[in-house]
Every structure is written in C-alpha cells, then in structure tokens.
C-alpha positions in Angstrom: 11.2 11.8 10.5 8.6 9.2 9.4 5.0 9.7 10.3 3.5 6.9 12.3 1.1 4.9 10.2 -2.4 4.1 11.3 -3.2 0.5 12.1 -6.7 -1.0 11.4 -8.3 -4.4 11.6 -9.9 -5.3 8.3 -12.1 -8.3 7.8 -12.3 -9.8 4.3 -14.0 -12.7 2.7 -11.3 -15.3 2.2 -11.9 -15.5 -1.5 -11.5 -11.7 -1.8 -8.3 -11.8 0.3 -6.9 -14.6 -1.9 -7.6 -12.6 -5.1 -6.1 -9.5 -3.6 -3.0 -11.4 -2.4 -2.5 -12.8 -5.9 -2.9 -9.3 -7.4 -0.4 -7.9 -4.9 2.1 -10.6 -5.8 1.7 -9.8 -9.5 2.4 -6.1 -8.7 5.4 -7.0 -6.4 3.5 -5.5 -3.4 2.5 -6.8 0.0 -1.2 -7.4 0.4 -1.2 -4.4 2.8 0.5 -2.1 0.3 -2.0 -3.3 -2.4 -4.9 -2.3 -0.2 -3.4 1.1 0.4 -2.7 1.5 -3.3 -6.2 0.7 -4.3 -7.7 2.9 -1.6 -5.6 5.8 -2.7 -6.6 5.3 -6.3 -10.3 5.1 -5.4 -9.9 8.3 -3.3 -8.2 10.1 -6.2 -10.8 9.0 -8.7 -13.5 10.3 -6.4 -11.7 13.6 -5.9 -11.3 12.9 -2.2 -7.6 12.3 -1.9 -6.1 15.1 0.3 -3.4 17.2 -1.3 -1.1 16.8 1.6 -1.1 12.9 1.6 2.4 11.3 1.7 3.8 9.5 -1.3 3.7 5.7 -1.4 6.8 3.7 -2.0 6.9 2.1 -5.5 6.4 -1.6 -6.1 9.2 -4.1 -5.5 11.9 -4.3 -2.9 13.3 -1.1 -1.6 16.8 -0.2 -2.7 19.5 -1.1 -0.2 20.9 1.8 1.7 24.7 1.9 2.2 25.5 1.4 5.9 27.8 3.9 7.6 30.9 2.0 8.8 
C-alpha cells in the first residue's frame, strides 16, 4: 500500500525554476522529483534525514508492468 504523499505550494524565482527544470531534464526527472531529490540529499548531508524515510524511484521512466489479462 502506497503512502499518500504530502502536497505543498512552492514559490520560486522564475530563473531558479528554469534552471531547476533544465537540471531535472538532464537527470531524466520531473521538476518535482528533482526538488525532492535535492531536499533528501541536503537532509542526508546535514544528518537530518530520518532513517525510516521511503526510497525514491530512480531517474527515468518506470519499467512497464505486465498487465493481468
């Protein structure tokens, strides 16, 4: 069962958003996923990432799941 993800409103300078969106594209992530990736990395670097945090999906498109027919 998937945990419901929190939704937040984030206001960014348009230039920062554009740079972030380009970086996300280079890493094959959505802008939202890039923000979460960077926040997790910053939390880990600061020793503040909780040990029970869920894993992030890797970059790129998810693998297709076979449908039950």
